[in-house]
N, C-alpha and C positions, 0 to 999 in steps of 0.2 A: 267788543260786537258779538252780536248772539245768533246763528241762521238756524231757524226751525221751519217747522212745516206750517205753513198758511190755514188759518181758519175762518169761518166765514165771516167773524168782526172785523176782521182786516181790510173788508171791503172799502170802506172811508180810505182809508188809509194808502191802500194800494191806487186809489183813485186819484186819491193827491198825489201820489209819488208819480203815474201815470203821464196825470195833466200835464206836471211840472217838465217832464222828462221830453213831453212831446212837442214843447217851444220848436223845436228846429226840424221836425217832421215834416218835408216836401209832401206827405200826401195829404196835409190840412190846411192846406194855405189861408190867410184872411182868420184863422181860429180867435182871433183877437175880437173879430167883429161878433162870433156869435157865440162868448166864453160859455154862457149858462149853459146852450148845447152843446157846447163841447164836453163840456165838463160829465153832461148827463151821456153824452157818447164814451168818453171814458169808463165811467162808472158801465156801462153795457157790458165794455170790453173787460175790465176786469172780473165780473161778474161772470163771465163765458169759459174764463181762464180758470175760475175756481172749480165750475163746473163739472168743465171737459179735461183738465191738465193737473196734474201735480203741480202746484207752484207751492215757492220758498220763498221764505222772508228774509231781511235784514235789518234788527232793532240795535240802532245804535243811540250813546246817552243822550237825552232830553236837555232842553235849557237848564239850568240851575233855578228858574226863576218858575221852575214848573212842578216842585217835589212830588207833588199827585201823582206825575205819570215819568220817574227815572229813566224811561225807555220808550224811543217810537220805531216805525216802520219808517224807514228811508230807501230799502232796495225791494225788489221783487224778483223774480225769476222762473218763468211758467215751462213747465218741460212736458214732454210725450215720451213716455215710458216704454221701451216693448214689453213689460208687464207693473201696469201702473199699479199704485199701492196705496197711495199718499192723498187722490183726490178726495177734496174736501165734499163728504155727503151733502145732502139734501139741501141745499142750496139752488135757488132759483133766481135766475133773470128777473132782474127788475120789471114789473108790467108796464110803468110810469114810461113814456118813450115823451119827449119832445115834440110839439108840434113843426111839423116839419117847414123847415123855410128854403128857399132857394139856397144857401150857404149850405143847409142839411143836405139838401138832396141833390146837392154837387159833391159831398164830400162822403154819402153815403157808397155814389157811384163812385167814383176815386178808391173806395177801400175795395168795393167788390173786383173789381177789374183789379185792384194789386194784389187781392187773395188769390184769385184767380192765376195769377200768373206766377204767383212763387208758390203753387201747389199743382200748376205744369211741373215747374222746372224744381221742385223739390223731390216728386218723383222719380223723375228721371237723375239727377244727379246725387239722390240719397237712399231712395227710399226702396228701388229696384237692386242696386248696387249691393246695398246691406243685406237683403231678404234671405237670402242661401246662407248667411252668419247667424240670423237670429234677430236682425232690425237693429235699430238705433236708440239714442238717447238723443233727441231734436230739441236743441233750446226753441223755442216758438216765440217767445219774448223774453227782453233783460231790459228792465227800464232802475234809474237809482234819482231821487229827487237831485235837480242842480246844486241845491245847498249840500250837498253830502257826496259831492262827486270827487272822486281822487283822492278818496280815503280807505280805498282796498275792497268797499262793498262791491263791487261788479264781479271781482275777481277773486271772492270769499265764494260766491252765489255758482259761478260758473265752475270754480273748484270741486262743490257739493255736484252736480253733474258729473263731472269728469268720474268723481269715484262712483256715481251711481251707473256709469259704465264700464269700467273697468271692475266693480263687482260681479258685473253678467258677464262679461269678457266679449261684449261690443264697444263699436266707437260711437262718440260725441261727435255732434253735426252742428252745423248753425248756419243759417245764410243772416251775411249782417251786409246792411245797406250802406252803416254810417262809418265811414274813414275811421273816426276815432276806437271805435267798437272792433274794427277789422281788427286794430295795430292792439289791441287789449286780448281777446282770440291766440292773435300771432303769439302773444307774449307768454302765453300760457301752455303753449307746444302746438296749436292747431296750424294745420297746414291745408291751403290751398288747393282745391281740386277742379275749378271752376268757377268760372263768371259768366253773369251775362246781364241786360239792360233792360229793364222795367219803363214806361211810362211812367208820369210823375198823376197824368189819368186828366179826365176829363178833357175841357177843350186846349188845358195850360200845354205848353211847350217843355220841354227840357224831358231829360230822361234821369233814373239813380242807377249807378252801379249797384248790383249787387253780387256779393263774393261766396260762394261757398265751399266753407273750412271745415278741415275733419280732426279728430285726435283720438289715438287709438287704434283697434285694429278692427276687421271685421267688413273692411270697405271690398266687397269684389267686382272688378272689372274699370276701377279706378288707378289712377295714381301709387305706382307701388314703388319701392325700392330699386335703384338700377334699369326702369325705365324710363325712356322718355316717353313726350307726349308726338302723334303722329298726326297730321291733319287727316279730318277726316270729310264727309260733306255737310249740309245743310241739314240741320234736323227743325224741329219745329219753332215758327215764329219768328225765325229768317236767324236762327244764331248758329254759330257753328260747331258742329256737332267733333269732337275729337277723339280719338281711342289713343291705346298704347302701344307700345312696341311688339307687346304680344300680339297685337290686332283687335282686342276687346276695346268696344266701345262705351265708354265710359263717364265720360266728362263732355262739356258743353260750357265752350268761352262764347261770349260775346263781343271777341276782338280779336285779333291775329294772335296765334298759337305761339309767336315768339316772344310775347308781349305779356303772356300767361304766364306769372311769375310767382314762385311759393313753394310748400315742399309739403307732403306727405311723410309724416314722421318725417326718416333719413332722405326723401324722395326730393329729387327737385323736377317741375315741369320747366322744359327750355326748348 
């Protein structure tokens, strides 16, 4: 297994990974009805990550039937670092876009609404509390192709980001909407500091619960060792704002305070 910085030549492989890993993405329903358009959208997202984030890929051995390429990219992670140093230079997002169809338009609206909601809660839960300590290392995306899941690729990529946070003396953070990923992050030492719900988007019904997770140090006003959450007021979007016993409002929950279980390092949110 090889963990290395991404290069522009990894774009196609990253697109393959993301398209496969998005098979259960509730924000892109009916993707099978517009497979080619969805692949183009995945390529655009990967190009955006390469241009604006620090991207790390995981290579694993290829099939023996392909001796010309002994390894292939099977997973990647995109990180926002306090001091970005590994951004891929001189990569422009592809100018070609699929001809808009009703599916494409609905998908764009869903993604736009989802991004705005996540950005608002990220600012409240993670950006603002971490700013006095010098920021945080945020996991923008983790994608592992289904054919190589549960082989340690995701854990190695997350461990890379935790190491970057440790070197900088800040915390590593993530917003997890998939239960499987949340379990992975907890196994790697992340603790919950809040949760909220976002709509699937468009005219669809249903919501996705997103958990904010942190590992390391540097989160100011969040849940800390020896403190217990106390109920606050209602915040933006109708979510419950929760502070700590010390009175600092540093957490948002989308459900009752007593249902928010997790830890921030050794802390328990009860």
